[in-house]
Every structure is written in structure tokens, then in C-alpha cells.
C-alpha positions in Angstrom: 65.4 -7.0 23.0 69.1 -7.7 22.6 70.6 -5.3 25.1 69.4 -6.1 28.7 71.8 -3.8 30.5 70.1 -1.0 32.4 72.1 2.2 31.8 70.2 4.1 34.6 71.8 1.9 37.3 75.3 2.3 38.7 77.5 -0.7 39.5 75.8 -0.9 43.0 72.3 -1.0 41.5 71.4 2.6 42.4 69.6 5.0 40.1 71.8 7.4 38.2 71.6 9.8 35.3 73.5 8.5 32.3 76.5 10.6 31.4 76.0 11.9 27.9 78.7 14.6 28.0 81.2 12.6 25.8 78.6 12.2 23.0 78.4 14.5 20.0 75.1 16.2 19.4 73.2 14.6 16.4 69.8 15.0 14.9 67.3 12.8 16.7 63.6 12.2 16.1 60.9 10.1 17.9 57.3 9.4 17.0 54.8 8.2 19.6 51.2 7.3 19.1 48.3 6.6 21.5 44.5 6.5 21.4 41.7 7.8 23.5 38.7 5.4 23.2 35.3 7.0 23.7 31.6 6.9 22.8 30.9 7.7 19.1 28.8 10.7 20.2 31.9 12.1 22.0 34.0 11.8 18.8 31.3 13.6 16.9 31.2 16.4 19.5 35.0 16.8 19.3 35.0 16.8 15.5 32.2 19.4 15.4 33.8 21.5 18.1 30.7 21.2 20.2 32.5 20.4 23.5 31.5 23.1 26.0 35.1 23.5 27.4 36.4 24.6 23.9 38.3 23.3 21.0 39.5 19.9 22.4 42.2 19.2 19.8 43.7 22.7 19.8 44.1 22.5 23.6 45.5 19.0 23.5 48.0 20.1 20.8 49.3 22.9 23.0 49.4 20.6 26.0 51.4 18.0 24.1 53.9 20.7 23.0 54.3 21.9 26.5 54.7 18.4 27.8 57.5 17.6 25.3 59.4 20.7 26.5 58.9 19.8 30.2 59.6 16.0 30.1 62.7 16.2 32.3 60.6 17.9 35.0 58.3 14.9 35.3 60.6 11.9 34.5 63.4 11.9 37.1 66.3 10.5 35.1 65.6 12.3 31.7 68.0 14.8 30.5 66.7 18.3 29.9 66.9 18.8 26.1 66.5 21.6 23.7 63.4 20.4 21.8 63.7 21.7 18.3 60.2 20.9 17.1 57.0 19.1 18.1 54.4 18.1 15.6 51.0 16.8 16.9 48.4 15.2 14.7 45.0 13.7 15.5 42.9 11.2 13.7 39.3 10.9 14.7 37.8 7.5 14.3 34.3 6.3 15.0 35.0 5.6 18.7 38.5 6.9 19.3 40.9 9.8 18.7 44.4 8.8 17.8 47.2 11.1 18.9 50.6 11.1 17.1 53.5 13.2 18.3 56.8 13.7 16.5 59.7 15.4 18.4 63.0 16.5 16.9 66.2 17.8 18.5 69.9 18.1 17.8 71.3 16.9 21.1 73.4 14.1 22.8 70.4 11.9 23.7 67.2 10.8 22.2 63.7 12.3 22.4 61.7 9.1 22.9 60.5 10.1 26.4 59.5 13.5 25.1 57.3 12.0 22.4 55.8 9.5 24.7 55.2 12.1 27.5 53.6 14.5 25.0 51.4 11.8 23.6 50.2 10.8 27.1 49.5 14.4 28.1 47.5 15.0 24.9 45.4 12.0 25.8 44.9 13.2 29.3 43.9 16.6 28.0 41.3 15.1 25.6 39.9 13.1 28.6 39.8 16.2 30.8 38.0 18.3 28.1 35.4 15.5 27.4 34.9 13.9 30.8 31.7 15.7 31.6 30.1 14.0 28.6 31.9 10.6 28.7 33.6 9.4 31.9 34.1 5.9 30.4 36.9 7.0 28.1 40.0 4.9 28.0 43.5 6.2 27.2 45.7 3.4 25.8 48.0 2.0 23.2 50.7 4.6 23.9 53.8 3.3 22.2 57.0 4.4 20.4 56.5 4.0 16.7 59.8 5.3 15.4 63.1 6.7 16.6 66.1 7.9 14.5 69.5 9.1 15.3 72.1 8.3 18.0 74.3 5.3 18.5 71.5 2.7 18.3 70.3 4.0 15.0 66.8 3.7 13.7 63.9 1.8 15.3 60.5 1.3 13.7 57.8 -0.5 15.5 56.9 -3.7 13.6 53.4 -3.7 12.1 52.7 -7.2 13.4 52.8 -6.2 17.1 49.3 -6.7 18.5 47.4 -3.8 20.0 47.1 -3.7 23.7 43.5 -2.6 23.7 41.4 -4.5 21.2 38.0 -3.2 22.1 36.2 -1.0 24.5 33.0 -2.2 26.2 30.3 0.5 26.1 28.7 1.2 29.5 
């Protein structure tokens, strides 16, 4: 990290919302990913749409979209943004479901928090829909994978950054 200044602090160290009014709106995109680790039987139930609460991934997709649009309601110093699009994809592994969220806007500030918030809420929704079958699930590895646009340009997560969660112990 090269820039260690905290833009959400005023000169006296108090929290503040960054003034973005002088900036010009530009196209901005952010991609976040996370995983919900679970028992293999749970991933099979999700894939086969056998979870009694309903279609887990359909509900998680809608929850992620809603979360992206409402991020500033939950993260105190985030700017309310006009979210242009939200794409939510899932990959079902043997013992996890990976969530990927891409958020786009044309605005004065980035959508990293919107993508991360949407990813987290999708994971929580998956947990909520599957908890009666598998309370040992773990939500993790939520990270920004890419961001484009704005003054700071493009960021892509290096492939060599180790995963936070390397394995899940079965109960």
C-alpha cells in the first residue's frame, strides 16, 4: 500500500464524508468475490434445488442486488450512488459456493463497497437459506478482485495473495 492517508478523517482526526463534488462522473466498476464453505451434501442440495426454503441462489442473487443498491444505508461514510448494473454469479464446488459480484456505475466515486457489501449479503443469504441443514457453514474470503475507473485507475488482485481460509474442518 503506497498511500497511507485516510481520506475519511478531517485534520482533527474526526470521521467525515469525503467531498466528491469537484470530481467528474466517470465509468467505474468493481468485482468482489467470497465463498461460503459447507458440507458437500449442502452444496448438492443447493445445486439440485432441494433446499426447503426455496431456490437458494435465486434468492441470494436478488439479495446481492438489493444490498449493492443500499450500501450507503449500511456503511456510514459511503456516498449514495446510482448503481447502473449488478451482475451476480455463483460457482458451486464440492464443499463451497463462490459468490462473484460485479457492480458498475457512472459517478464521482467508486463502487468497491457496493460490490463487497453485495458479496457479503449474498453469502449471508446462502447461510440463512441453508442453516437448518448445515449450521457449520463458514462465510469467508470476501475480497476486492478488481476495480476500474477514477483517479487511482485500475486495481487487480494479485493471483499470488494467499487465501485467508485454507480449509474447513468438518464437524
